[in-house]
N, C-alpha and C positions, 0 to 999 in steps of 0.2 A: 514231273520234274521240271525245273528249269536249268537251262544251259549251265548256270553258276553254281548246280547242285552235282554235273555230274562229275563222280569222282575221278582224282587222276592216279589212274593203275599205271605203275609201270610194268612193262611185263619181263618174267624171268624167263630168261631164256632155257635154262635147265627144265624148268616146268614144261612149257611149250613145246621143248623136243620130246619128254616123257609122254605128253598127253596124245601129241600128234602121232607118235611110234606105236603108240597103244591103239589109235584109230586104224592105220595102216594095216596093223598086223591081225584086225579084227576084218579087214575086208580081205585082206590075202587067202587069210584062215576061214572065209566063210563057206559053208556048206550047202548054204541053199540062196536064192535069189533074197529073198527076206532079210537074212541077215546081211547080206553087202547092202541092201537098199539101207538097212537101221543102221550101217557104217558110213557111207555116203550123208547119208542126213546126220548123224552125228559130227562128222565134217563140215559140211554146212554149217552148225550151230556153232562149232569151235572157233573156224573161219570170221563168224560174224563177232562173236563176241571180242575176238583177237583187235579184228578192224576195229571193232569199236575203241578200246582203249588208246589203242594208235592212233587213232582219229584224233582223240581229246587231246592227245600229246601235243600233237601238230597244230591242230588251230590254237591252243592256249600258247604255245612258243610262238606261231605266226602272229598274233594278237601283243606279242610283248618278248621281245629277242633279248632282251637285257635281262629279263628275271633269271635266277640263277638255279631256282628249282627246273624252270621250262628248259633251261639250258642242258642240263644233266640227264633230264628225261628225254629231249631231242638227241642228245650224244649216244644212248642207249639204243635208240631207233637208227641210229646211222652204222652202231655195231651188228644188231642182231636182224636186222630186215634181211640182209643174205642168207641166213640161216634160216629164217624162216621159209624164204624161195627155195632153198633145199628139201625143208619138210615137203613143200606144197609140189615140187617136184618128185618128191620119192611116192605122193600117195597119186600124182597123175599118171605115173606110171604104171603103178600097182592096179588104179582103175581102168588104165588101156589095156591092162593084160589080164582083166579078171574073167575067170571061165563064164562068168554070168555078162559078158560083156552085151550082147544084143538083148536080152531082157532089159539091163540098165538102159540102153537105147531108147528101148520102149518106154520105159519110166521116165527120164528125163529128156530126151530129146537127143537127136545127133548132133546138133549144136554144141554141145556142152563137152563131145569126144573131139569135135574138130577143134575148140579152144584148146583143150588140153594136149592136142597133137602139136597143135602152133606154140603153146608154151613152152613145151619138151625142149624145142629148137633154142629155145633164149637162155637158159641155164645149165650149167655144170657145175657141180660143187670145186672144180678146178678154178671158178672165178670169183669165187665168195670173198676173197682177200680185196679183187680189183672193184668189186662190187661196194664194199666199205669204203673204198678209198674214194670210188665216185661221190658217195654219199657226205665222206666228209668235205671233199671239194665243193660241193654242190652247197653246203652249209658256209663253206667259208664265203662264197660268192652271196648267198641270202644275207648273211650277217653284213657285210660289205654295204650292198643296197640299202639293207633297212637303216643302218647308220647314218648313210651317207648324208649330209648337211651342207648348207650353202647360204652366204652371207648375201642379202641384198636390203641395200639402202635402210642399213642400220638394224637388221632384224635377222634370227636365224630361222631356216625353214628347211624341214625334210625335201627330200626329191620330187615326191608326191605334192606336198604343199607350193611350192614353187610356180606349179600349173595355171593356178590360176592367172600369175602374171605373164605367163607366155601367151595368154590368149588376150590382154587387156585391149581396151580402145585404143588405149594412146601407143604410138609405135615406137616410141624411144622405149616406153618399159616394157613392150614386148622384147625391142632389141635388148635389151640388158638384163631381163630376166632370161631370155635363150642364151647369152653370152654364160651367165654364170651357171646353167645346168647343165650346156655341154662343156663347158669348162671343168666341172667337175669331172665327167666322164675323161678329159683330154688330161685332166691331172692325174687320173686312175688307169690312162689308157695302158701302161706297162703291166701294170698289175690284171687289169681285166683281159689283156690279150693271153699272159700267161697261164692264168684259172682256165681258159679255154683251151689252150694248146694242148696241157695236160688233160682236160677232159676228151679231147678229142684222139688224142694217142693211146688213152687208156681205154676208150672205147673201141677202138682199134684193135686194140691187144686182145680184147674179150673176144672180139667178132673172130680174130684168127684163131684163137684158143678151141672156139664152137664151130671151125670150121667152115668160116666164110673168108672170103678173099678180102671183100671191106665190110665198113658197118652196116653199109644201105640196105642189104637184105634182112640184117638184123632187127635195124631199127624198125622196117617194116613189121617184121613178124612180133616184136614188143607193142608194137600200136595195134597189132592184132587185126591186122589188113589181110583178111581170109579170101576176099573175092575180087581182088583188084590189085595192082603193082605200079612199081616205077612208072611204066611202060602208059597208063591209063591216065596217070598225074601228068608226065610230057604234055600229053595230048590236050588234057584240060588246063596248061600253063600257056601252051598257043593258043587256045579258044581265046583266053584271057587278053594275051598278047593282039591278038587280031580283032576282037571287038569290043574291049574295054579300055585298052591305052590309048585308044585315037579317042573316045570319048573322056578320059582322063585329060587330054591336051584340051579340050575344048570348056572342060568343067573348070580347070585352073583359069582359062582365060576368060570365062564368064564372072567368076570370082575376083580377080583383078578390075574386071570392070565394076564391077559390083562395091569393090572397094574403095576405088578411084586411086589405084597404086598401079603405076604402066608397066613398073618390072618388079613385080613382088620378090620380095628376100625369103629366104626359109622361115624368117621369124612371123611372116605376115600369111602365111597360108593357115595357121590357126585362126584368121581372124574371116569369119562369115559375112559379115554386114559393117556398115559403116556405122550403123547405129549402137553396134556392139553384140557379140552373141547371145543365143538365149540363154538365160540363166533360169535356173529353179525358183521357183517362188519362194521358196524360205530354206531354212538347215535341216539337217537328216530328221529331227524331231517332226516337223512341218511334214517333208517328204512321206514318211513312214503313214502318218495319220490320212494325207492325202491319197495314199496308195492304199489303205485301208476302203477307203470310199470308193476308189476306182476298181479295185478287184470283187467288192461287192456287188458293183453297179453291172461288171463285167459278166459275172457267172456266180452261182449259189457256191459251188464248191469250191471253188480258188479263194471265194473271197472268206470262207470259214479256213482254208488252209492259210492264208496269210494272216489272218487274226491270231491261229495258233501259233505263228513263227513269233510274231510281235510278244503275246503274250508269256512263252518260254523263254524269251531273251534269246531268241536265235539268229540274231543279226547284230555284226559289229560293222560299224559303216563310217567310221570318223577317223580319217589320217591323223596320226599320232606319233610322236618320237618313238623309236624302236620298234614299231611297227613295220611289218613285211610290207613291200608294195604291192599294187597288183589287186585283184578282186578273183576271188571264188566261191564255191559251193562244195560242199562234203556234206555225207552223211554219216549218221549214228546208228548202224544195224539194230544193237540193243533196245535202241530208244523209237527207231523205225521215224526219226526225225534228221531234215537236211539241217544245215547251217551256212548262212550267208557273210561272208567277209569282203568288206571293200575300203577304200580311201576317199571319202568323198572331200572335195577340197573346193566347192562352191560355182561347180562347171556344169554345162551339158552333160558332161561325160557321168555326172551322179546318178541322174535319171534313167540313162543309158544303162549304167552298171547294174542298177537295182533290178530293171525288169529285165537285162538279161539273165543274172543270177536266179531272180525268180523264175525263170523258164526253166533252168537247172534243179531247183528246189523241186517245183510243183513234177517233174516228173518223176522225181524221186520220191514224192509223196504218194501219189497215186499209182505209182510200181512195188510200195512198199511191201505189199501180200507177196510178192513172189520170194519162195522160199530157197531158189539155186542163187548165192551170190553171183555166181557168172551171169545170171540172166536180169539182174538189177537196173541196170544200164546197159547200151549199148556201145560200141568202139567210139571214140573221141568224136569224128565227125558228124556222125548221127547224135550226139548228146549236143554240139552245138546247133543242131538243128531246133533243138527244143528250146534254148536261149534264145536265139535270134530270131525264130518264127514271133517270141513271145513282144519282142520289140515291135513288133507290126501289129499284134492284136491287141495292144494297149494304147496304140495311136488315136483311136477313135475316144477314147477316154482320159487322156494325156491332158486336158486343159487346166484341172486345178492344181496339177504340178507345176504349170508353166506360167499360167495365166496370161496377161498379153504378149507373152513371147511365145506362144503354141505354134505360130505358124512359122515363126523362125526357126523352132525348133524341127517340125516338118519335115521342113523344106532340107533343112542342113543334114538331119537324119538321113533320107534318102541320098543325099551327093555324097554324104561320106561313107554309106555303106558302098559307093561305087567306086570312091577313090581308092576305097580300101583296099579293094580286090587285087590290083597291080603290085600292092606293097605286101600283099600276103603271100602272093605267087612268087615275088623276089625273094621273100625269105627262105620259101621252101627251096628254091633252085640255088641259093648259096648254100644253105645245108648240105642239099646233094652233092654239090660242089667240093664243099669241105672235107667231107667223108669219102669221096673218091679221092682224094688229094689229102691225106692226113699228115703231111712231112712239110708241109709248105710254112713259111715262115707266118707270124702275125700281121706282118705288113703287107705279104702278099694276099692273105686273106682280107684284108683293106681294100684293097687295089680291086681283087675278084668284085666283092659288095659293090664297089662305085660302077663296075661297069655292069653288073646286072641291074643295080638301080638305074642307070642311065637306059636301060633296054627296055625296062618296064615303066618307066617315070620318068620320060626327057623331061628335060628343062630346067631340072630344080636346080633355083640358085643360091650357093653358099654364099656368095660374096667371099668375106674376106676370113670366113671360119674353116681355118687350114684342115682342122680336126675331122668335121664334116665333110670336105672336098676332098680329100685323102681318104673317105671309105669306112670312117668311125662309128656310122648311124647304128650300124647293126648292132653295137655292144650294149643300147637300152633296151633289145629285146631279149627279157630274160627267157622264156621259150628255147632261144637259141642254146644257152648254156643248160637250162634244167630238163629241157621236155624236146630230145630232138625229135624233128620230122612231124611234131605236132603243129606248128603254126597254121599249113594249109587247109586244116579242118575247120579252122573260121571261115576259110573263102568258098569251100565247097559247101559247107552249112549254108551261107549267105544265099548262094545260088538257090539253094531248096528253097530258104525261106522266103524269097522270092517268089516262088510259087504260091506258097500261103497269102503272101499281101496281094497276090492278083486273084485268088480264089474268095477270098474275103470280102473283096470289092463288089465281086458278083454274088456272094450269099455266105453273110458272115457266121450265122448259125452253122452252116454246113460244114465249113471251113473248120470252125473251132470244135466241132465234133470231129474231124478228120485228124486233128491236132491232138486233141486228148485220147482220139484211138491209138496212135502213133506214141506217145509217153507209155502207155499199159501197155505195150509191145515191150517195153524194156530192149534188153539184149537178145532177143529170142532168135535173133538171125543176124548173119553179116550185113555189113553196109549195104552193098547192092541189094541183097533178098529182101531186106528190112525196106527199103524205098518201094519195091514191087508189094509187096503187104501193104505197107501203108497209102497206094497207089499215086506215087508222086514219082516225078520223071528222074531218070537219072544225070546229074550233073555233068559226067564224062562223056556222054554221047553229043556230037557235034550237032550243031544249030541249038542245042538249049539252052546256054550262056545270051545266045543272042535272041531267043525267042523272050525269055523272063526279064532281060532290062529293056527292052522294050516299051513296056507301060510303064516303069519308073521314069524312063525318060520323057514320056510323056505326060507324066504328072508333074515332073519338074518345070515342063514348059507352061503349062497351068499357072505357075506363081509368078507375081511379078516381084522378082527379089530384087529387083533397084529402088522400090520403094520401101523396103522392110527395114 
């Protein structure tokens, strides 16, 4: 089946509850371990089927947030997801209290029960209405962004489509495009601030109901962080501050020299070269065909995988009105196929997004035989290793996607990953502060963001843009609204991906096999243990960040970027 043929099945909560209760009853009343295993396997199948139907709705809605059919189906999900959480909570308790627990641990592994214990801390029927409200607020947010439009030089663009002008070679074009883009956020600052304020207070209330003093520990439990906590992340952020922030300042100075602007403003930071940024060698159709060649050259299995994705229509790549922003990969358990969503706008980010999401999708593909849903993929910081490492594995084969701009891309990709790290940890520190101080005003949040921004990314020149100078930049980061504490996962994964970048320079085949093995492990272990099993260094350990950025700094020095 092609994606276009996947049926849109809107779940019926009454039927779901009856099915779930029946399986839970079977588990509780099992008279032997075989009956208990049969109940668990039935729940796994039930969960996979339900997940597929919900994911089809979510994907179709994200592609077109204006379609009434998808709006209504998505509204149903907003209402019923908390009730589904209640079913899974009851199932988790029954599994954890099973008289055959030891035999079930032998069958499914202890990690499954650790995941269940963790999940039980994050839910109570008491917060069902709060979760419904949270879903509705996040839907309101996504609709606001998806339908955001700006006028620029006589034409109308979505917030994604205007992006290519924000990176234009002409400085006046960049300035004007940035002004209309950030002007939209300025115009909607009060509305966005209120949406976030509502979410923060609601999440704090749920945390209190579940017995937590603040949302911070609940946020970590919801992220499934079983073998590290805020203290480890604080050490990690300090390592970024110590070893990457000084590099950030040097790279910005090097960029200013390269683009011959003595005092760059915020709208100049997106220009990498005086001759213009690296651009893809064609539109989405061209890039997909070039990627087919690239992946076939890289490895037989990933070539076959990507060909399957194309043939089955499992990619939606172009930006268009009514489409949600950003990019993602998701998975349909019933069909054992991933799906890639993006918003191509003719910039270098198109290729970066494609290779990034293919990394996620390939992991889902090679782990598709795992029958336990909880083991299909790991926690999010580990998931991002799959995607960010893929960006490096494709670089030796990337020429057809960029042609004469290939060296520009390779240089700016490395530079961009290093410049990203301070921003990523700034987002995390900001979120932690927000949830430790849930009663501050939106203006106070903006002020705190600006303070943290200066700490990790000193010297940003916002010129006369008061919205950004007063701390509004964080409002464009959707993760802050919809996925609390997620964002630092990108930076943690990036540091691990640097390890693969180093190893592939030494022996590409060996590094690739190591990567595939990591993908096949899925989510069988918590994050730190997963790294051990995959023979990868822990990014939280002092010294590892410095160790793995060193080869990248050396590689940047090998380029004569002034001539690009």
